mmJSON file of the N, C-alpha and C atoms, coordinates in Angstrom:
{"data_MODEL":{"atom_site":{
"group_PDB":["ATOM","ATOM","ATOM","ATOM","ATOM","ATOM","ATOM","ATOM","ATOM","ATOM","ATOM","ATOM","ATOM","ATOM","ATOM","ATOM","ATOM","ATOM","ATOM","ATOM","ATOM","ATOM","ATOM","ATOM","ATOM","ATOM","ATOM","ATOM","ATOM","ATOM","ATOM","ATOM","ATOM","ATOM","ATOM","ATOM","ATOM","ATOM","ATOM","ATOM","ATOM","ATOM","ATOM","ATOM","ATOM","ATOM","ATOM","ATOM","ATOM","ATOM","ATOM","ATOM","ATOM","ATOM","ATOM","ATOM","ATOM","ATOM","ATOM","ATOM","ATOM","ATOM","ATOM","ATOM","ATOM","ATOM","ATOM","ATOM","ATOM","ATOM","ATOM","ATOM","ATOM","ATOM","ATOM","ATOM","ATOM","ATOM","ATOM","ATOM","ATOM","ATOM","ATOM","ATOM","ATOM","ATOM","ATOM","ATOM","ATOM","ATOM","ATOM","ATOM","ATOM","ATOM","ATOM","ATOM","ATOM","ATOM","ATOM","ATOM","ATOM","ATOM","ATOM","ATOM","ATOM","ATOM","ATOM","ATOM","ATOM","ATOM","ATOM","ATOM","ATOM","ATOM","ATOM","ATOM","ATOM","ATOM","ATOM","ATOM","ATOM","ATOM","ATOM","ATOM","ATOM","ATOM","ATOM","ATOM","ATOM","ATOM","ATOM","ATOM","ATOM","ATOM","ATOM","ATOM","ATOM","ATOM","ATOM","ATOM","ATOM","ATOM","ATOM","ATOM","ATOM","ATOM","ATOM"],
"id":[1,2,3,4,5,6,7,8,9,10,11,12,13,14,15,16,17,18,19,20,21,22,23,24,25,26,27,28,29,30,31,32,33,34,35,36,37,38,39,40,41,42,43,44,45,46,47,48,49,50,51,52,53,54,55,56,57,58,59,60,61,62,63,64,65,66,67,68,69,70,71,72,73,74,75,76,77,78,79,80,81,82,83,84,85,86,87,88,89,90,91,92,93,94,95,96,97,98,99,100,101,102,103,104,105,106,107,108,109,110,111,112,113,114,115,116,117,118,119,120,121,122,123,124,125,126,127,128,129,130,131,132,133,134,135,136,137,138,139,140,141,142,143,144,145,146,147],
"type_symbol":["N","C","C","N","C","C","N","C","C","N","C","C","N","C","C","N","C","C","N","C","C","N","C","C","N","C","C","N","C","C","N","C","C","N","C","C","N","C","C","N","C","C","N","C","C","N","C","C","N","C","C","N","C","C","N","C","C","N","C","C","N","C","C","N","C","C","N","C","C","N","C","C","N","C","C","N","C","C","N","C","C","N","C","C","N","C","C","N","C","C","N","C","C","N","C","C","N","C","C","N","C","C","N","C","C","N","C","C","N","C","C","N","C","C","N","C","C","N","C","C","N","C","C","N","C","C","N","C","C","N","C","C","N","C","C","N","C","C","N","C","C","N","C","C","N","C","C"],
"label_atom_id":["N","CA","C","N","CA","C","N","CA","C","N","CA","C","N","CA","C","N","CA","C","N","CA","C","N","CA","C","N","CA","C","N","CA","C","N","CA","C","N","CA","C","N","CA","C","N","CA","C","N","CA","C","N","CA","C","N","CA","C","N","CA","C","N","CA","C","N","CA","C","N","CA","C","N","CA","C","N","CA","C","N","CA","C","N","CA","C","N","CA","C","N","CA","C","N","CA","C","N","CA","C","N","CA","C","N","CA","C","N","CA","C","N","CA","C","N","CA","C","N","CA","C","N","CA","C","N","CA","C","N","CA","C","N","CA","C","N","CA","C","N","CA","C","N","CA","C","N","CA","C","N","CA","C","N","CA","C","N","CA","C","N","CA","C","N","CA","C","N","CA","C"],
"label_alt_id":[null,null,null,null,null,null,null,null,null,null,null,null,null,null,null,null,null,null,null,null,null,null,null,null,null,null,null,null,null,null,null,null,null,null,null,null,null,null,null,null,null,null,null,null,null,null,null,null,null,null,null,null,null,null,null,null,null,null,null,null,null,null,null,null,null,null,null,null,null,null,null,null,null,null,null,null,null,null,null,null,null,null,null,null,null,null,null,null,null,null,null,null,null,null,null,null,null,null,null,null,null,null,null,null,null,null,null,null,null,null,null,null,null,null,null,null,null,null,null,null,null,null,null,null,null,null,null,null,null,null,null,null,null,null,null,null,null,null,null,null,null,null,null,null,null,null,null],
"label_comp_id":["MET","MET","MET","ALA","ALA","ALA","ASP","ASP","ASP","ARG","ARG","ARG","ALA","ALA","ALA","PRO","PRO","PRO","ASN","ASN","ASN","GLY","GLY","GLY","ARG","ARG","ARG","LEU","LEU","LEU","LEU","LEU","LEU","ARG","ARG","ARG","ALA","ALA","ALA","THR","THR","THR","SER","SER","SER","MET","MET","MET","GLY","GLY","GLY","ASN","ASN","ASN","ASN","ASN","ASN","ALA","ALA","ALA","VAL","VAL","VAL","THR","THR","THR","MET","MET","MET","ARG","ARG","ARG","LEU","LEU","LEU","ALA","ALA","ALA","LEU","LEU","LEU","ALA","ALA","ALA","SER","SER","SER","ALA","ALA","ALA","ASP","ASP","ASP","GLU","GLU","GLU","VAL","VAL","VAL","ASP","ASP","ASP","ASP","ASP","ASP","GLU","GLU","GLU","VAL","VAL","VAL","GLU","GLU","GLU","GLY","GLY","GLY","TRP","TRP","TRP","LEU","LEU","LEU","ARG","ARG","ARG","ARG","ARG","ARG","ALA","ALA","ALA","TYR","TYR","TYR","GLU","GLU","GLU","GLU","GLU","GLU","ASN","ASN","ASN","SER","SER","SER"],
"label_asym_id":["A","A","A","A","A","A","A","A","A","A","A","A","A","A","A","A","A","A","A","A","A","A","A","A","A","A","A","A","A","A","A","A","A","A","A","A","A","A","A","A","A","A","A","A","A","A","A","A","A","A","A","A","A","A","A","A","A","A","A","A","A","A","A","A","A","A","A","A","A","A","A","A","A","A","A","A","A","A","A","A","A","A","A","A","A","A","A","A","A","A","A","A","A","A","A","A","A","A","A","A","A","A","A","A","A","A","A","A","A","A","A","A","A","A","A","A","A","A","A","A","A","A","A","A","A","A","A","A","A","A","A","A","A","A","A","A","A","A","A","A","A","A","A","A","A","A","A"],
"label_entity_id":["1","1","1","1","1","1","1","1","1","1","1","1","1","1","1","1","1","1","1","1","1","1","1","1","1","1","1","1","1","1","1","1","1","1","1","1","1","1","1","1","1","1","1","1","1","1","1","1","1","1","1","1","1","1","1","1","1","1","1","1","1","1","1","1","1","1","1","1","1","1","1","1","1","1","1","1","1","1","1","1","1","1","1","1","1","1","1","1","1","1","1","1","1","1","1","1","1","1","1","1","1","1","1","1","1","1","1","1","1","1","1","1","1","1","1","1","1","1","1","1","1","1","1","1","1","1","1","1","1","1","1","1","1","1","1","1","1","1","1","1","1","1","1","1","1","1","1"],
"label_seq_id":[1,1,1,2,2,2,3,3,3,4,4,4,5,5,5,6,6,6,7,7,7,8,8,8,9,9,9,10,10,10,11,11,11,12,12,12,13,13,13,14,14,14,15,15,15,16,16,16,17,17,17,18,18,18,19,19,19,20,20,20,21,21,21,22,22,22,23,23,23,24,24,24,25,25,25,26,26,26,27,27,27,28,28,28,29,29,29,30,30,30,31,31,31,32,32,32,33,33,33,34,34,34,35,35,35,36,36,36,37,37,37,38,38,38,39,39,39,40,40,40,41,41,41,42,42,42,43,43,43,44,44,44,45,45,45,46,46,46,47,47,47,48,48,48,49,49,49],
"pdbx_PDB_ins_code":[null,null,null,null,null,null,null,null,null,null,null,null,null,null,null,null,null,null,null,null,null,null,null,null,null,null,null,null,null,null,null,null,null,null,null,null,null,null,null,null,null,null,null,null,null,null,null,null,null,null,null,null,null,null,null,null,null,null,null,null,null,null,null,null,null,null,null,null,null,null,null,null,null,null,null,null,null,null,null,null,null,null,null,null,null,null,null,null,null,null,null,null,null,null,null,null,null,null,null,null,null,null,null,null,null,null,null,null,null,null,null,null,null,null,null,null,null,null,null,null,null,null,null,null,null,null,null,null,null,null,null,null,null,null,null,null,null,null,null,null,null,null,null,null,null,null,null],
"Cartn_x":[-1.977,-0.972,-1.966,-2.59,-3.437,-2.579,-1.46,-0.593,0.253,-0.119,0.762,-0.122,0.343,-0.313,-0.128,-0.972,-0.576,0.391,1.249,2.056,2.954,3.469,4.38,3.386,3.926,3.149,2.147,2.273,1.209,0.131,-1.305,-2.226,-3.44,-4.519,-5.436,-6.384,-6.892,-7.873,-9.142,-9.776,-11.254,-12.517,-12.158,-13.367,-12.844,-12.222,-11.908,-12.423,-13.357,-13.85,-14.802,-14.561,-15.285,-14.601,-13.754,-12.979,-11.874,-11.606,-10.676,-9.143,-9.237,-8.25,-8.035,-7.079,-7.09,-5.965,-5.142,-3.951,-3.818,-3.348,-2.866,-1.567,-0.907,0.15,-0.086,0.299,0.255,1.442,1.214,2.041,1.464,2.406,1.811,2.448,3.57,4.106,4.853,5.021,5.886,7.226,7.695,9.087,9.197,7.903,8.191,8.3,8.258,8.387,9.915,10.075,11.444,11.597,12.557,12.717,11.58,11.333,10.322,8.847,8.514,7.366,7.392,8.575,8.461,8.253,8.948,8.832,7.489,6.625,5.183,4.266,4.842,4.028,4.311,5.653,5.992,5.333,5.497,4.604,3.177,2.566,1.217,0.75,1.554,1.495,1.637,2.821,3.022,1.89,1.37,0.434,-1.121,-1.202,-2.288,-2.295,-1.35,-1.399,-1.33],
"Cartn_y":[4.82,5.751,6.742,7.402,8.319,9.779,9.624,11.063,11.057,9.543,9.773,9.83,10.841,10.731,9.714,9.348,8.204,8.967,8.062,8.486,7.093,7.288,5.884,4.623,3.629,2.426,2.405,3.397,3.371,4.155,3.815,4.257,4.42,5.107,5.345,4.282,3.532,2.232,2.847,3.036,3.536,2.624,1.39,0.518,-0.991,-0.81,-2.045,-2.109,-2.89,-3.366,-2.029,-1.84,-1.179,0.38,0.663,1.946,1.765,0.434,0.4,0.287,0.051,0.011,1.122,1.88,3.222,3.288,2.601,2.602,1.003,1.006,-0.14,0.065,-1.105,-1.125,-1.679,-1.061,-1.408,-2.303,-3.813,-4.596,-5.628,-5.785,-6.945,-8.11,-8.478,-9.827,-9.79,-11.176,-11.012,-10.7,-10.404,-10.029,-8.507,-7.896,-6.426,-6.338,-7.313,-6.785,-6.746,-5.433,-5.081,-4.216,-3.608,-2.819,-1.969,-1.011,-0.419,-0.532,-1.878,-2.807,-3.398,-3.817,-4.437,-3.432,-2.059,-1.024,-0.581,-0.559,-0.131,-1.066,-2.187,-3.499,-3.322,-3.296,-3.076,-1.965,-0.786,0.306,0.26,-0.563,-0.754,-1.758,-2.663,-3.742,-3.083,-2.219,-1.598,-0.63,0.233,1.091,0.488,-0.983,-1.32,-2.608,-2.638,-3.885,-3.181],
"Cartn_z":[6.829,6.272,5.774,6.709,6.395,5.96,6.507,6.295,4.961,4.035,2.954,1.745,0.726,-0.518,-1.568,-2.149,-3.247,-4.391,-4.396,-5.601,-6.105,-7.253,-7.873,-7.813,-7.162,-7.182,-5.918,-5.283,-4.012,-4.555,-4.722,-5.419,-3.89,-4.535,-3.514,-3.802,-2.769,-2.983,-2.776,-4.13,-3.844,-3.865,-3.91,-3.733,-3.21,-2.113,-1.359,-0.165,0.147,1.354,1.897,3.411,4.169,4.525,3.765,3.775,4.817,5.275,6.059,5.258,4.029,3.178,2.434,2.503,1.86,0.843,0.754,-0.252,-0.771,-2.006,-2.579,-3.406,-3.334,-4.265,-5.734,-6.529,-8.068,-8.317,-8.436,-8.788,-9.939,-11.077,-11.94,-11.854,-10.961,-10.437,-9.305,-8.999,-7.71,-7.939,-9.094,-9.554,-9.137,-8.938,-8.584,-7.128,-6.278,-4.869,-4.929,-4.091,-3.966,-2.461,-2.2,-0.975,-0.66,-1.671,-1.506,-1.055,-1.788,-1.543,-0.016,0.291,1.545,2.796,2.292,3.32,3.496,2.529,2.315,3.414,2.92,3.856,5.15,5.477,7.01,7.574,7.095,7.491,7.749,6.702,6.939,8.157,8.198,9.381,10.724,10.792,11.962,12.46,11.537,11.61,12.141,11.613,11.963,12.893,13.622,14.618,16.154],
"occupancy":[1.0,1.0,1.0,1.0,1.0,1.0,1.0,1.0,1.0,1.0,1.0,1.0,1.0,1.0,1.0,1.0,1.0,1.0,1.0,1.0,1.0,1.0,1.0,1.0,1.0,1.0,1.0,1.0,1.0,1.0,1.0,1.0,1.0,1.0,1.0,1.0,1.0,1.0,1.0,1.0,1.0,1.0,1.0,1.0,1.0,1.0,1.0,1.0,1.0,1.0,1.0,1.0,1.0,1.0,1.0,1.0,1.0,1.0,1.0,1.0,1.0,1.0,1.0,1.0,1.0,1.0,1.0,1.0,1.0,1.0,1.0,1.0,1.0,1.0,1.0,1.0,1.0,1.0,1.0,1.0,1.0,1.0,1.0,1.0,1.0,1.0,1.0,1.0,1.0,1.0,1.0,1.0,1.0,1.0,1.0,1.0,1.0,1.0,1.0,1.0,1.0,1.0,1.0,1.0,1.0,1.0,1.0,1.0,1.0,1.0,1.0,1.0,1.0,1.0,1.0,1.0,1.0,1.0,1.0,1.0,1.0,1.0,1.0,1.0,1.0,1.0,1.0,1.0,1.0,1.0,1.0,1.0,1.0,1.0,1.0,1.0,1.0,1.0,1.0,1.0,1.0,1.0,1.0,1.0,1.0,1.0,1.0],
"B_iso_or_equiv":[0.0,0.0,0.0,0.0,0.0,0.0,0.0,0.0,0.0,0.0,0.0,0.0,0.0,0.0,0.0,0.0,0.0,0.0,0.0,0.0,0.0,0.0,0.0,0.0,0.0,0.0,0.0,0.0,0.0,0.0,0.0,0.0,0.0,0.0,0.0,0.0,0.0,0.0,0.0,0.0,0.0,0.0,0.0,0.0,0.0,0.0,0.0,0.0,0.0,0.0,0.0,0.0,0.0,0.0,0.0,0.0,0.0,0.0,0.0,0.0,0.0,0.0,0.0,0.0,0.0,0.0,0.0,0.0,0.0,0.0,0.0,0.0,0.0,0.0,0.0,0.0,0.0,0.0,0.0,0.0,0.0,0.0,0.0,0.0,0.0,0.0,0.0,0.0,0.0,0.0,0.0,0.0,0.0,0.0,0.0,0.0,0.0,0.0,0.0,0.0,0.0,0.0,0.0,0.0,0.0,0.0,0.0,0.0,0.0,0.0,0.0,0.0,0.0,0.0,0.0,0.0,0.0,0.0,0.0,0.0,0.0,0.0,0.0,0.0,0.0,0.0,0.0,0.0,0.0,0.0,0.0,0.0,0.0,0.0,0.0,0.0,0.0,0.0,0.0,0.0,0.0,0.0,0.0,0.0,0.0,0.0,0.0],
"pdbx_formal_charge":[null,null,null,null,null,null,null,null,null,null,null,null,null,null,null,null,null,null,null,null,null,null,null,null,null,null,null,null,null,null,null,null,null,null,null,null,null,null,null,null,null,null,null,null,null,null,null,null,null,null,null,null,null,null,null,null,null,null,null,null,null,null,null,null,null,null,null,null,null,null,null,null,null,null,null,null,null,null,null,null,null,null,null,null,null,null,null,null,null,null,null,null,null,null,null,null,null,null,null,null,null,null,null,null,null,null,null,null,null,null,null,null,null,null,null,null,null,null,null,null,null,null,null,null,null,null,null,null,null,null,null,null,null,null,null,null,null,null,null,null,null,null,null,null,null,null,null],
"auth_seq_id":[1,1,1,2,2,2,3,3,3,4,4,4,5,5,5,6,6,6,7,7,7,8,8,8,9,9,9,10,10,10,11,11,11,12,12,12,13,13,13,14,14,14,15,15,15,16,16,16,17,17,17,18,18,18,19,19,19,20,20,20,21,21,21,22,22,22,23,23,23,24,24,24,25,25,25,26,26,26,27,27,27,28,28,28,29,29,29,30,30,30,31,31,31,32,32,32,33,33,33,34,34,34,35,35,35,36,36,36,37,37,37,38,38,38,39,39,39,40,40,40,41,41,41,42,42,42,43,43,43,44,44,44,45,45,45,46,46,46,47,47,47,48,48,48,49,49,49],
"auth_comp_id":["MET","MET","MET","ALA","ALA","ALA","ASP","ASP","ASP","ARG","ARG","ARG","ALA","ALA","ALA","PRO","PRO","PRO","ASN","ASN","ASN","GLY","GLY","GLY","ARG","ARG","ARG","LEU","LEU","LEU","LEU","LEU","LEU","ARG","ARG","ARG","ALA","ALA","ALA","THR","THR","THR","SER","SER","SER","MET","MET","MET","GLY","GLY","GLY","ASN","ASN","ASN","ASN","ASN","ASN","ALA","ALA","ALA","VAL","VAL","VAL","THR","THR","THR","MET","MET","MET","ARG","ARG","ARG","LEU","LEU","LEU","ALA","ALA","ALA","LEU","LEU","LEU","ALA","ALA","ALA","SER","SER","SER","ALA","ALA","ALA","ASP","ASP","ASP","GLU","GLU","GLU","VAL","VAL","VAL","ASP","ASP","ASP","ASP","ASP","ASP","GLU","GLU","GLU","VAL","VAL","VAL","GLU","GLU","GLU","GLY","GLY","GLY","TRP","TRP","TRP","LEU","LEU","LEU","ARG","ARG","ARG","ARG","ARG","ARG","ALA","ALA","ALA","TYR","TYR","TYR","GLU","GLU","GLU","GLU","GLU","GLU","ASN","ASN","ASN","SER","SER","SER"],
"auth_asym_id":["A","A","A","A","A","A","A","A","A","A","A","A","A","A","A","A","A","A","A","A","A","A","A","A","A","A","A","A","A","A","A","A","A","A","A","A","A","A","A","A","A","A","A","A","A","A","A","A","A","A","A","A","A","A","A","A","A","A","A","A","A","A","A","A","A","A","A","A","A","A","A","A","A","A","A","A","A","A","A","A","A","A","A","A","A","A","A","A","A","A","A","A","A","A","A","A","A","A","A","A","A","A","A","A","A","A","A","A","A","A","A","A","A","A","A","A","A","A","A","A","A","A","A","A","A","A","A","A","A","A","A","A","A","A","A","A","A","A","A","A","A","A","A","A","A","A","A"],
"auth_atom_id":["N","CA","C","N","CA","C","N","CA","C","N","CA","C","N","CA","C","N","CA","C","N","CA","C","N","CA","C","N","CA","C","N","CA","C","N","CA","C","N","CA","C","N","CA","C","N","CA","C","N","CA","C","N","CA","C","N","CA","C","N","CA","C","N","CA","C","N","CA","C","N","CA","C","N","CA","C","N","CA","C","N","CA","C","N","CA","C","N","CA","C","N","CA","C","N","CA","C","N","CA","C","N","CA","C","N","CA","C","N","CA","C","N","CA","C","N","CA","C","N","CA","C","N","CA","C","N","CA","C","N","CA","C","N","CA","C","N","CA","C","N","CA","C","N","CA","C","N","CA","C","N","CA","C","N","CA","C","N","CA","C","N","CA","C","N","CA","C","N","CA","C"],
"pdbx_PDB_model_num":[1,1,1,1,1,1,1,1,1,1,1,1,1,1,1,1,1,1,1,1,1,1,1,1,1,1,1,1,1,1,1,1,1,1,1,1,1,1,1,1,1,1,1,1,1,1,1,1,1,1,1,1,1,1,1,1,1,1,1,1,1,1,1,1,1,1,1,1,1,1,1,1,1,1,1,1,1,1,1,1,1,1,1,1,1,1,1,1,1,1,1,1,1,1,1,1,1,1,1,1,1,1,1,1,1,1,1,1,1,1,1,1,1,1,1,1,1,1,1,1,1,1,1,1,1,1,1,1,1,1,1,1,1,1,1,1,1,1,1,1,1,1,1,1,1,1,1]
}}}
């Protein structure tokens, strides 16, 4: 998701792994998983498969 700037719950992942992970979702509980989160996960999966 290199073309996407972090905003809202989508944050830059500054210290995760070997720089392959560039973004993270800020979620406090499973109850916060909604259509927006599902969309981000789907997009990340599609771009990395």
